[in-house]
KEBA-298212 format. One record per residue: residue in three letters; y, x, z of N, C-alpha, C in turn; residue number from 1. Coordinates in Angstrom, 3 decimals, always signed. Atoms other than C-alpha are relative to their C-alpha. Layout:
<nodes>
+-----+----------+----------+----------+----------+----------+----------+----------+----------+----------+-----+
: res :     n_yy :     n_xx :     n_zz :    ca_yy :    ca_xx :    ca_zz :     c_yy :     c_xx :     c_zz :   n :
+-----+----------+----------+----------+----------+----------+----------+----------+----------+----------+-----+
: ALA :        Y :        X :        Z :        Y :        X :        Z :        Y :        X :        Z : NUM :
...
+-----+----------+----------+----------+----------+----------+----------+----------+----------+----------+-----+
</nodes>
This chain:
<nodes>
+-----+----------+----------+----------+----------+----------+----------+----------+----------+----------+-----+
: res :     n_yy :     n_xx :     n_zz :    ca_yy :    ca_xx :    ca_zz :     c_yy :     c_xx :     c_zz :   n :
+-----+----------+----------+----------+----------+----------+----------+----------+----------+----------+-----+
: MET :   -0.196 :   +0.680 :   +1.253 :  -20.019 :   +6.971 :  +43.744 :   +0.353 :   +1.031 :   -1.065 :   1 :
: ALA :   -0.230 :   -0.955 :   +1.082 :  -20.046 :   +8.819 :  +40.437 :   +1.341 :   -0.268 :   -0.668 :   2 :
: ALA :   -1.284 :   +0.132 :   +0.679 :  -16.779 :   +9.500 :  +38.692 :   -0.227 :   -0.469 :   -1.439 :   3 :
: ALA :   +0.111 :   +0.504 :   +1.376 :  -16.226 :   +7.704 :  +35.401 :   +0.353 :   +1.121 :   -0.969 :   4 :
: ARG :   -0.247 :   -1.029 :   +1.009 :  -16.491 :  +10.029 :  +32.435 :   +0.618 :   -0.646 :   -1.226 :   5 :
: THR :   -0.597 :   +0.506 :   +1.235 :  -14.289 :   +9.537 :  +29.428 :   -0.824 :   +0.501 :   -1.183 :   6 :
: ILE :   +0.758 :   -0.371 :   +1.196 :  -15.991 :   +9.563 :  +26.058 :   +0.928 :   +0.766 :   -0.935 :   7 :
: GLU :   -0.794 :   -0.827 :   +0.890 :  -14.693 :  +12.364 :  +23.897 :   -0.582 :   -0.072 :   -1.403 :   8 :
: PRO :   +0.513 :   +0.047 :   +1.370 :  -14.936 :  +12.232 :  +20.106 :   -0.779 :   +1.265 :   -0.339 :   9 :
: VAL :   +0.831 :   -1.128 :   +0.402 :  -17.553 :  +14.456 :  +18.549 :   +0.359 :   +0.372 :   -1.427 :  10 :
: MET :   -0.325 :   -0.445 :   +1.344 :  -16.613 :  +16.537 :  +15.549 :   -1.275 :   +0.398 :   -0.723 :  11 :
: LEU :   +1.175 :   -0.337 :   +0.779 :  -19.258 :  +16.731 :  +12.848 :   +0.171 :   +1.373 :   -0.627 :  12 :
: ASP :   -0.051 :   -1.313 :   +0.627 :  -20.113 :  +20.156 :  +11.562 :   -0.007 :   -0.157 :   -1.515 :  13 :
: PRO :   +0.030 :   +0.068 :   +1.460 :  -19.277 :  +20.621 :   +7.895 :   -1.287 :   +0.622 :   -0.533 :  14 :
: LYS :   +1.269 :   -0.484 :   +0.539 :  -22.399 :  +21.111 :   +5.807 :   +0.166 :   +0.771 :   -1.291 :  15 :
: GLY :   -0.228 :   -0.721 :   +1.243 :  -20.822 :  +22.668 :   +2.749 :   +0.330 :   -0.951 :   -1.130 :  16 :
: PRO :   -0.458 :   +0.861 :   +1.091 :  -19.438 :  +21.391 :   -0.523 :   -1.135 :   -0.639 :   -0.803 :  17 :
: VAL :   +1.100 :   +0.546 :   +0.798 :  -22.800 :  +20.877 :   -2.238 :   -0.610 :   -1.211 :   +0.695 :  18 :
: ILE :   +0.572 :   +1.111 :   -0.753 :  -24.260 :  +18.677 :   +0.494 :   +0.984 :   -1.161 :   +0.045 :  19 :
: THR :   -1.014 :   +1.043 :   -0.023 :  -20.972 :  +16.774 :   +0.707 :   +0.049 :   -0.737 :   -1.333 :  20 :
: ALA :   -0.017 :   +0.627 :   +1.327 :  -20.966 :  +16.134 :   -3.056 :   -1.234 :   -0.864 :   -0.208 :  21 :
: ILE :   +1.226 :   +0.784 :   +0.123 :  -24.590 :  +14.950 :   -2.944 :   +0.099 :   -1.269 :   +0.842 :  22 :
: ALA :   -0.131 :   +1.164 :   -0.876 :  -23.868 :  +12.648 :   -0.013 :   +0.980 :   -1.014 :   -0.580 :  23 :
: CYS :   -0.963 :   +0.917 :   +0.603 :  -20.823 :  +11.170 :   -1.754 :   -0.584 :   -0.684 :   -1.228 :  24 :
: THR :   +0.630 :   +0.583 :   +1.181 :  -22.814 :  +10.621 :   -4.951 :   -1.015 :   -1.061 :   +0.400 :  25 :
: VAL :   +0.992 :   +0.977 :   -0.473 :  -25.643 :   +8.887 :   -3.098 :   +0.713 :   -1.225 :   +0.565 :  26 :
: GLY :   -0.757 :   +1.111 :   -0.552 :  -23.129 :   +6.763 :   -1.214 :   +0.625 :   -0.861 :   -1.088 :  27 :
: ALA :   -0.596 :   +0.755 :   +1.106 :  -21.385 :   +5.774 :   -4.442 :   -1.054 :   -0.826 :   -0.724 :  28 :
: PHE :   +1.081 :   +0.750 :   +0.653 :  -24.706 :   +4.767 :   -6.059 :   -0.431 :   -1.190 :   +0.856 :  29 :
: LEU :   +0.379 :   +1.109 :   -0.880 :  -25.623 :   +2.668 :   -3.026 :   +1.067 :   -1.096 :   -0.008 :  30 :
: PHE :   -1.094 :   +0.973 :   +0.013 :  -22.203 :   +1.005 :   -3.005 :   +0.028 :   -0.770 :   -1.309 :  31 :
: LEU :   -0.015 :   +0.661 :   +1.301 :  -22.280 :   +0.281 :   -6.738 :   -1.236 :   -0.867 :   -0.190 :  32 :
: GLY :   +1.218 :   +0.796 :   +0.096 :  -25.871 :   -0.941 :   -6.510 :   +0.121 :   -1.290 :   +0.787 :  33 :
: ALA :   -0.184 :   +1.205 :   -0.803 :  -24.994 :   -3.365 :   -3.743 :   +0.987 :   -0.942 :   -0.684 :  34 :
: GLY :   -0.964 :   +0.829 :   +0.722 :  -21.992 :   -4.596 :   -5.716 :   -0.622 :   -0.636 :   -1.230 :  35 :
: GLY :   +0.683 :   +0.536 :   +1.173 :  -24.106 :   -4.997 :   -8.838 :   -0.979 :   -1.094 :   +0.360 :  36 :
: ALA :   +0.944 :   +1.021 :   -0.456 :  -26.754 :   -6.920 :   -6.932 :   +0.745 :   -1.272 :   +0.385 :  37 :
: PHE :   -0.804 :   +1.163 :   -0.380 :  -24.073 :   -9.217 :   -5.531 :   +0.468 :   -0.763 :   -1.230 :  38 :
: VAL :   -0.467 :   +0.648 :   +1.228 :  -22.642 :   -9.913 :   -8.989 :   -1.166 :   -0.681 :   -0.709 :  39 :
: TYR :   +1.174 :   +0.576 :   +0.663 :  -26.131 :  -10.513 :  -10.433 :   -0.448 :   -1.286 :   +0.693 :  40 :
: VAL :   +0.448 :   +1.185 :   -0.739 :  -27.151 :  -12.948 :   -7.690 :   +1.019 :   -1.132 :   -0.136 :  41 :
: THR :   -1.027 :   +1.022 :   +0.155 :  -23.829 :  -14.774 :   -7.936 :   -0.061 :   -0.628 :   -1.390 :  42 :
: ALA :   +0.064 :   +0.520 :   +1.370 :  -24.090 :  -15.100 :  -11.720 :   -1.242 :   -0.864 :   -0.194 :  43 :
: ARG :   +1.228 :   +0.800 :   +0.128 :  -27.699 :  -16.332 :  -11.507 :   +0.126 :   -1.321 :   +0.748 :  44 :
: THR :   -0.172 :   +1.230 :   -0.770 :  -26.770 :  -18.854 :   -8.832 :   +0.885 :   -0.980 :   -0.744 :  45 :
: VAL :   -0.898 :   +0.869 :   +0.756 :  -23.886 :  -20.235 :  -10.896 :   -0.717 :   -0.533 :   -1.240 :  46 :
: ALA :   +0.734 :   +0.453 :   +1.190 :  -26.108 :  -20.374 :  -14.001 :   -1.034 :   -1.043 :   +0.373 :  47 :
: ASP :   +1.007 :   +0.978 :   -0.432 :  -28.842 :  -22.214 :  -12.071 :   +0.655 :   -1.311 :   +0.411 :  48 :
: LEU :   -0.698 :   +1.219 :   -0.377 :  -26.304 :  -24.694 :  -10.700 :   +0.424 :   -0.791 :   -1.249 :  49 :
: ASP :   -0.387 :   +0.677 :   +1.236 :  -25.142 :  -25.456 :  -14.255 :   -1.198 :   -0.646 :   -0.674 :  50 :
: GLU :   +1.191 :   +0.502 :   +0.664 :  -28.728 :  -26.038 :  -15.422 :   -0.602 :   -1.201 :   +0.706 :  51 :
: THR :   +0.608 :   +1.104 :   -0.730 :  -29.670 :  -28.524 :  -12.716 :   +0.622 :   -1.307 :   -0.451 :  52 :
: GLY :   -0.470 :   +1.311 :   +0.431 :  -29.417 :  -32.142 :  -13.752 :   +0.320 :   -0.873 :   +1.195 :  53 :
: SER :   -0.323 :   +0.913 :   -1.085 :  -28.324 :  -35.114 :  -11.741 :   -1.209 :   -0.799 :   +0.439 :  54 :
: GLY :   +1.187 :   +0.775 :   -0.326 :  -31.864 :  -36.520 :  -11.632 :   -0.922 :   +0.782 :   +0.794 :  55 :
+-----+----------+----------+----------+----------+----------+----------+----------+----------+----------+-----+
</nodes>
């Protein structure tokens, strides 16, 4: 029977300050874009609910 191996954490190699800054900028744009899309869809949904009549 094989011995159970424990999973050890893997340390990522640093890529340098320029790559890190680019990655953080891209991540921030993606996060803000997703937040903006959420706000836009929510606002449009609320506006469409106000426009619908009872008939």
